[in-house]
N, C-alpha and C positions, 0 to 999 in steps of 0.2 A: 504493500500500500504506500509506504514511504517513497519507494522508487517511482511509482506511478505519479504521485503528487509532485515529486521533484521534477520529473520530466514535463509535467503539465505546466508548472510555474516557469521552467526554463523556456518552453516553447512559446507560452503566452508573452513572456518578457521580450523576446525577439520580434514578435509580431508587431509590437507597438513602436519598435525602433524605426526612425526615418531611414529611408534607403540611402539618402545622401545628406550629409551635414556639412555645410560650408563654414559655420561659425567655429572659430578656433576653440571655443570653450567646450565643444562637444566632440573634438577629434579623439580617436581611440587608436589603440595599437594592438595588433595581434602578437601574442606571446608564443614563441616557438618552443614546444615541449622538448624538442630535440637539440636545443642549444647546448653546445659542447665547449666549455671553457678551454679544454686542451687544444682545440683547433684555432683558438684566437691567437693571431700573431700580428706583428707590427705591419706586415705587408698585406693584411686583409683589405680588399678593395670593395667598398660599398658605394662608390660614386662620390662626386664632389659636392653635391648640394647638401645643405643642412637637412638632416633627416627629419627634424621637427616640421619643416615646411613641406615635406612630401608625404607625410603620413595621411592616409585617407581612412574612411570608415571601414571597419572590419568586424567580424564576429568576435565574440568573447570566448576566452578559454579560462577555466578555473574560476569563473565568476569575477575576474579582475576587471575593474573599470578604470581606465586612465583618462585623466582630464588635464587640459592645459590651464594656464593662468586665467583667473577671472578678470573682470574689467579693472579691478583695483590693482592688479599686478601682484607680484610676489611680495612677501614681507620685506619692507625696506630695512636697510642696515642702519642701525642707530649711530649715535655719535661715537667719537673716538673712544676706544676701550683701553683701560689700563691692563696691559698684558705682562706686568712685571713678574708674575709667577706663572709659568706655563703649566705647572702641575695643578693649580687650582683655578678653575673657571666655572662660571655659572652653568647650570644645565641648559642645554639648548632646548628650545621648544620642540617637543616631540611631533606636534602637528606640522609645524613649519619645516622641520627637518624631513619628515616623511613626504611632504608636498613637493618641496624643491628637489629632493632626491628622486622622487617618482618622475618628475618632469625631465630631469637630466637622464635618468635611466631609459626613459622612453625615447628621448631624442637620439640616444646612442644605440637603440634597438637591443637593449639588455632585458633579460627576463625579470619578472617581478621578484623582489627579494623574498616574498612569501612563497615562491614556487620551488625553492630549494633550501636545505637546512642552513640556517645562519642565525647569528645573534650578535647583539652589540655588547661585548664582554665587559667593558669598563667605562662608565661615564667619566668625563674628564675630572670631576671633582672628587673621584674616588682613587685617583692615582697614588695618593700618598696616605690613604687611611692606614690604620694600625693593623688591619687584618692581613693575613697572608704570611708568607715565609720570611726568611731573613732578607736584609737589604742586599742588593746586587753588589754594591761596594760600600766602603765606609764613607764615601763622599756624596752619597745620594740618599733620598728618602724613598726611592722606588723599591718596593718589596716584591720578591719573587712569588709568583702564583702558578699553580698547575691548571691547565685548561685541557681536559680530556677531549673536548670536541675539536681541538686544534692540534693535531699531531706535529711533533717537532720536525720530523723528516731529516734530522741532522745527518744520520748515517747515509741516507740517500744522496744528500748534497755532497757529502765528503767523497763518496764513491764516484759520482758523476764528475766531480772536479778532477779526481785522480785520473779518470779516463778521458779528460779533455772535452766532455760533453757540455759545452757552455750553454747551448740552446736549452738543454734539458734543465740545467740549473736555473736558467732565467725563467722558465715556465713554472718551476716549483716555487721560486721566490715570489713571482707575481701572484700566484694563486693562494699562497699560504695564509695571508691575513692574520699573522701572529699578533696578539695584543702586546701593548708596550711592556707588560709585566710577565709575559710568557717565560717559562723557565728556560726555553731554548735560547733566549737572548744572552744567557750567561756565556754561551760558546759561539753563537751564530756568526757574529761579525768577525770574530777571530778566525773562524773557519773560512769565511768568504775572502779574507785578506791574506791568508797564508800562502806564501810562495817560498822559493828556495832561499831568499834573503831574510825571511822573517826572524829566525832565531839569531842571526847575526845582528839584526837591528836591536833586539833585546839586550844582547851583550854590550853593544855600543852605548845604549842608554844607561845601563847599570854602571859601566865604567865611568861615563861622563858625570853621572849623578854623584857617584862616590867622590870623584875629584872635586866637584863643587862643594860638597859637604865638608871635605877635608880642608879645603882652602877658604871655607866660609865665604864663598862668593856671594855677592849681593844680587838678588833677583832683579832683572831689568825687563822692561816691556819690549817685546819684539817690534821692530820698526814697521814690519809689513802690516801690522794692525792699524797703523796710523793712516793708511791710505783711505781716501774717500770711498764710501760704500762698503767698508769692512763691516761684517755682521759680528757683533760681540754679544752673544747671548749664551750664557752658561747653563741655562735650564735649571737654575736653582741648585747648583753645586754648593757644597758647604764652603765655608771660608778657607779651610785648609785645602780643600779640593781646588778652589780657584787659584790659590797661590801655586800649587803643584802644576796646574794647567799652564799658567803663565811661564813657569820655569821650563816646562816641557816645550812650549812654543819657542821660547828663546833659544833652547838647545837646537830645535829644528832649523831656526834661522841661522845659527852659527855653523851648523854642519852642512846646511844646504843653501849656500849663497846664491844658487841659481834661481831660488824662489824669490822673485822680486815683488810679487803681489799675490796674496792668497786670502781674499776676503771671506771665504767660508771655512778656512782652516780652524778658526776659533770654535764655532759651534759644532763642527764635526768632532774635534778632539774632546770638547765638553761632553757630547753625547757618548763618545767612546768611554769616557771615564765614569759615566753612570752605570756601565755594564761590565767593566773590566779594570784591571790594575793599570797604573800609569805606564808601566813598561810595555804592556800589550797595546795600550792606546798609542804610544809612540811608534810601535812597530806597524800598526795599521795606518797611521798617518804617513809613514815612510813608504808603505806599499802604494798609497794613493799618489804620492809625489813621484814615485818611480813610473807609475802608469801615466802620469802627466807628461813625461818626457817622450812617450811613444806617439808616433804620428799615425800608426795603424790603430783602428778602433779596438777596444773602447778606451778612449782618452778619459781619464778621471778628473784631473785637476788642470784648469788653466792656471798658468804660473807667471804671467806678465801683465802689466797694466794695459798694454795694447790689446791683449786677448780679451781681458775683461771689459774694456771699453767697446770692443766689437760685439760682445755677446748680446746686448739689448737689441742691436740692429738685426742680428741673426734671429732672435726671438720674434721680432716684429714681422719679419719676412715669412717665418713659419706660420704665424697666426694668419697672415694675409693669404697664404696658400691653403692651409688646412682648416681654418675656421673663418671663412669669409664673412659670415654674419656678425661675428664678434668684431672683426676688423671694421666692418661698416658702422657698427655702433660706436666704436672707438673714434672714427672720423667724425661722426655726428656729434658726439658729446664734447670733443675737443674743438670742433668748429673748423677743421682743416683737413686737407688730404695730403699734406706734405709729410712724407715719412721722416724727414729730418726733424720735424717738430713732434710728430707722434711718438717717436722713439723715446722722448723724455718721459713719457708715461710708463715706460718699461724699465727704467734704470734701477728701480728698487725690487726687481724680480727675486733677487737673492733673499731679501728680507721677507718676502711672501713665504718662502719655503723654509727658512731657518729661524724666523723670529715670530711671525704672526700666526701661522697654522697651529692647530692643536698638536700637542706632543705625540698623540697616537698616530696622527697623519705623518708627522715628520719622521718618526722612526721607520715607518713603512716606506717612505721615500728613500731613506738611507739604505734600507734593505735592498731595494732595486738598484739604487745608485752604485752600490758596491759591486754589483754584477755587471750592470750595463754602462756605467760611467756617466760622463757629462750629458750624454744624450737623454738620460732619464730625467735629469734636472730640467731640461728644456720641455720634456713631456709634461712634467708636473706644473711648470709655469704656464704652459698653454692651457692646461686643465683649469687653473685658477682664473685665467682670462675668460675661458668659456663659461665657467660658473658665474663670473661677474656679469657676463652678457645676458645670461638667463635671468638673473636677479634684477637687472636694470633695463631690460629691453622695452618695458612699457613706460619708462620714465621719459620726461621731455628731453629735448636737445640741449645745447649749451645754454647756460643761464645768461639772460640778457644783462648787459651792463658790466660783464666781466671781461677782463683782458684775456688774451690768449694764454698768457702764463698762469693766470688764475684758473682757467678752465683745465689746463694740463695738471695743475696742482690738485684740483678737485678730483679728477679721474685717478690720479695716483693715490689719493686718500681713499677713494672707493675701492680700488683694487687691494689695498692693504687691509681695509676693513672686511672685505669679502673673505680674505684668508683668515683674519683674526676671529671672525664670527662664522666660520665655515658651516654651511647648512646641509652638508651631505656626510654620510658615514665614511669611515676610512676605506671600506671596501669599494664604495662607489667612486670615491676620489681616485683610487688607483686604477679602477676600470676606465675612468675618463681619460687618464693618462695613457693607458695601454692601447685603447681603441682609437688612437689617432692614426689614421690610415696612411700607408706609404710614406712614413717618415724615415727617410734613408740617411744612414751615416755619411754616405758620400755627398749628399746634398748639404748636410750640416757643415762638413769639412770645406766644401766649396764656398759656401756663404761666409764661413769664418775667415777663410783666406782673403776673400774679396773685401770684407769690411775691415779686416786688420790693415790692409793696404790703404784704404780710405782714411782710417784713423791716423795712420802715420802721416799721411799727406795733409791732414787738417788738425794736427795736434794743438797748435796755438789757438785756433778758433774754438776747439772743443774745450780747452782749459779755460778760455775766457767765459764760456757759457756756464760752466759748472760753478757751484758754490765753493767758496774757498775754505770753509770750515770743514774739519774732519769730524765725522759723527761716530764716535766709538767710546764706550766706557765698559768697565769690567764688572759691574754689578747692576742690580735693579735700580731704576730711577726713583728719586724721592717723590713722595705724595704731597701735593700742594693744592690748596683751594684756589690758588691764583693761576697756576700753570698746569697744562696737560702733560702727560708722560713723555710725549715725543719731544716737546720743547725742553723738558727737564733733562732728557737724555743728551740733547745737543749742548746744553749748558755744562753738564757734567763731563762731556767729552773734552772740554777745554781746561778741566782741572789737570794739574800735574799727574802723571801716571801713577805715582805712589799713593795718590789720594782717590783713585778710582776703584779701590777694592772694597770700600765700605759705602753703603747708602747714607747720605747725609741725614742727620736726625734733627727734627724740629725742636728748637729751643724756646722760641718766643713767637707768639701770635697776638697781634694787636687786639683783635676782637675777643680773645679769651683772657689775655693777661692785663689788658688795660693800657691806656696812653700815659705811661709813666717811665721816665728815664731811669729812675731808681730801680724799678722792677726789671727793666730791660738789662741793665748792667749786672744785676744779680743773676740773671739767667745766662748771659753770654760770655761773661768775663773769663770763664775757665776754658772756653773753646780756643784751640790753637788757630783755626781758620774758620771763617764764617761765610755764608751765602745769604745776602740780603735781597728780598723780593718785595716790591711795592706795587700796589694798584691804586691809582689816583681816583678821585671822585668822578673824573671824566672817563674812566675806564682804561687809561693808559697804564701799561705794565712795563716796568724797568727794574734794574737792580744792579748788584755788584758782587763779585767774589773778592773777599778781603783776605790776604795771605798771612796776616799776623793777628795776634790776639789783641782784642780791644783793651785788655788789661794793661798794655804797654803805655796807655795814656797816663798812667799813674807813676811811671818810671821817671822820677824827677831828674836823675843824673842825665839820662838820655834826652829828656825834653829840654834841658838847658842848651843842648847842641842844636836840636831841631824839634819843632813841634810835630813834625810829620814822621810817620813810621810805616812799615809795610815793605813789600818787595815787588820786583817786576813781574811776579806771577799773578798779581792782581789784575782785574779787568772789570769794566762796566758793560752793561748790555741794555737793549730795549727790544720789545716785541712789536712786530709790524704785521700787517695783513689781517684778513678776516679769520673767523673761528676755524674754518675747515682748511685753510691754507696759510697758517701763521708761519712766520719766519723770525729767527732771532738774529739780531745784529750785535756782534761782540766787538768791543774796542779794547785791545790790549795795550800794554805799555809801549810807547813809541821807541823806547830804547831797544826793544827786541828787533827792530828793523832799522836801526840807525847806526851809521858807521862812525859817528862822532864819539870821542871819549865820554865815558860815563858821567864825568863831572859837568858836561855841557848839556846833558839830557835831563829834563824835568823829572824829579823823583818824588813828587808830592802825592803819595798814594792814599794815606788815610790819617786823620787826626780826630780828636774828640775831646769834649769837656763834660762836665756833669750834666749839662742840658743841651748838648750839641753833638752832631755827627757830621763829619765832612769826609767824602770819598772822592779823591781826584781833584787836584787844584792846578793853578797856573792859568792866568787870564780869566779865571772863573772856576767855580766848583761844579764838578759833574753831578754830585748829589750833596745837598746840604739840608739837614733836617734839624728843626728846632721846635720851640713852642710845645713841649710835652708830646712829641710824636704826632702832631696834628697837621703841620704844614712844612713845606720845603721849597727849595729852589733848585733848578738845574740849568747850568750855563755851559758854554763851550769850555772844554778843558784841554790844556796843552799836554798834560801828563799822559793822557790816553788818546789825544787828538780826536776827541769825541764831540759831536754837536750837542746841543741841548737835548736831553732825553725825553722831554715833554714839549708840547707845542708852544705854550705860553710862558715858559720858564718857571712860573710859580705853579704849585700844585697843593691840593688838600689831600691828605692820606685817607683812603677808604679802608685799606687793609695792608698790613705789613707782616711778613714772616721772616724769621731769622733761623737758619739751619746751621748746625755744627758740622764741619767737614773734618774727618779724621782719616788717617792712613790705616791700612790693614795689617800693619806690623806692630 
């Protein structure tokens, strides 16, 4: 009786369906029961048109009903998100995740996730809960768990690598979908990186580390981290782990002078140290750099500034070829069809993959990257742009009244937020990357060579267009009620490297502690260095990094020589631009770029009294605060060669925060 009733309902349901549906809200997709993931390969050819635009009405199978976006469009991405801790994020909306994931899976002609065994093993906010086995290493909060539904297949990988079956290893790793805490991860990456030089790398590391400890060598920051665009995200390593990481990177730079630019080396090595000892992390990093020297695929690491400058151009051309609808939306929102302009929206593609995506997605990208090399990073970046296009396709074109630069900045912000608030599962994201059809290594190599040549020919022009400040720091940004996390990171990146190992700590907040100089000095006098941030009543935001303790104002012996104190590490700054495309302008000491003797360069960094603060002087004060922390003046300052930091020189203080800045040693 149940069978007859089911058949009747099924038959009557299809009788009322229209034979043809033009409205995109009613388009459906037939799910193929015989879909075989083993047969999916990078050379699968399904045509060049966007599948979403070619899907027509079809019968249902398994009772699955696919629908496209409604008129209101997909859920919009909220404002900028603080992603200082990649282990703890709010739970994604299950309905929006399912909806966006379903749209993307349908557009890629993937079967329903309910049509084969699958589960979402670990919400992002549970990655560091106290349940589970021991920590992977002493430098992480990630705890090992056993997942019976996800076999490790480590022996299978080991055997296929031994036999040189790279394609089989690639298929296994693509399909495996190991969670971030899967027990296999204690050995997986080491196994994927092992070659004939692996053990020798460990020996070199141990010998070099022993020599450093014996000689009590001071840890220094590797210079290749200072390049513009370097991703410095340690995924919440412990403080000791971060120090060890920097020491290891400095060792790599010392032993591998051929690596002139490695913007993803820091996050890769940080991830390695979550799952293995530092000696194995070093050996894995050396494996990647050795593969970076090879011209035959797979090349793992690009190792020069020219190569990395060419990479966004390569990415844009691949999007243009393989995701034409996403490319069309990019042109529409940027308001231009000039690729030389559009490529600016791609320059942060490394940050999408190693800073903004959830940790569960990043570790799966690294799984595939260790097998397939740089090519898979491009696949993942294309997948993020494709996901962005699906989320934003129903939105309007370029905002009226914005300049071209502001439109580009807004798109860059959207792409970063699309990754930070990823609306699809790890499994779907990897499938999006894998099912980019006919993405050839030869094509990538040809494009890379072409654009490297163009970059070399236009080096001066490109340098003029890029921002001069290097954006990198070695810890999470501080939390401020005045500044967002991205601006906080940019300011922290200008701190001396020894002060980038600890997050600045809030010492004083005007709205909480009151407008009292006495209270201010009692809070900040013990700090060796401070960061001052001010928001005026007109909404202007500016501030200063002060490299000496404010307690020096009371040193009478020194103040008889000069009322000013501080060092050339100090700087002042102001924030410009709108909320979604803010920029920070930093004005450092003129002596850093001056060939004159130090005695002839203004050195009036900071001074103070019981009811007065002055930061930067000479022809005027950059910041001068008086009247019980309620009013101030900003003028042109010769010490920092800075213009007035506010429009009308005078300002009323709406909010002020003072952070203590300390070293990690």
